[in-house]
Phi, psi and omega in degrees: 000127182280149180216167181293129181259296182202164178253141188249122183233128178269139175226158182284331185213098188298327179289325178292323179296313179300315178300310181297316181286330172300312179290342172277359178096017180259154172263110184243142186238129178292142181286337180210195180308117184310330181293336184233004185291140178248005176213165176217148188243136175245100184268157169228165185298326175214169177079191181295151170246181183236129170253127174256135180218153174244144184207122185293144182299336180300337183293346175303331184295342180273004181303315185286316176295325180289323177291331179288323179285322187234355183115152181304327182301323181289318178295319178299322179298312181299323178298319182288319178301323188271357182299157182299155172099159176263155177151173177297135187239331186191163172240124181260141176247144186236161173232164176278354182285148176272340178240147188250015189288323179288319174304316178296319177298317180295313183291319177301322179290336173274002174092018179263117181289135187222154169286176169286169182291132178248129180260132182234164175206156170213159176251116178297165178303334179271006180091356182282133178274130181246133174246153177197171177226158174212160180233142179244106176288164173241143355294158186290354176283346174285155182298155175257170186243134173237151177282180169294148176282142179236104004274167182304147190247341185298126175302150182287338183216118183235122176229134178245118180306336179279004178092348185299132180229007174168167173271122186274325185200136170249122181267122179237120179272138179227126176289153181300324185292336185258354187300322182297313181290320177299319181285340173284327178292312184212133178266246178280146177205126190295337183266343193258124171252112186263134178222149177300140182210156176287341178217138181287136177166168180288137181253328182174168185224134173256132176253134181271136173096352185301133178282333183206164176296151180263138179295115185294339179289345183251003187266356182054037173089347184297134182268082178261141173229150180280133172292143181276121177305140177277129180283000000 
């Protein structure tokens, strides 16, 4: 069963993002050696995490080679990730499996157009090699699918000085034309709130536990709101 893994957000300068979010009271972890990193991770004790990344617009030129190697869904997604500007780019769904071949077979049988399995890797700041796989559905505005990380990556203990302790809700708009494939990718999910929209994509994120409002000028355009505690 697929579930929400993480949210993907593009920034112009990942180091500026880490500086600003740290000053806002978040604990942010670079995805690789800070001197060369192109991504940073905002973990919580449970539930979805957030990946911030920077990607030069020139990477759009790789759409066709990537599409030829893995299928049009992979090339189209890279094109969308690399478009100019900061903002939410994607929603990732995860499985507990380390390999995605059976997941791909199941989703294709349900009528979801998919790329071939793409194998990825990164080296953490501590030198540990992390392996993973992903699948890119079409159209690219649908969530993509990631395997379990090998080895697992969630920190054992996560504390954010601003009080944030998790994502309470992810608002996801889904267009009528995408609903059948969307429902085949993910059914029920405790973090995901799906609502009709003219175009499929992330609409906003609610954070649980924030002690105070966040300065919007330091958020790089991210639309965070504080979750209302349940009485």
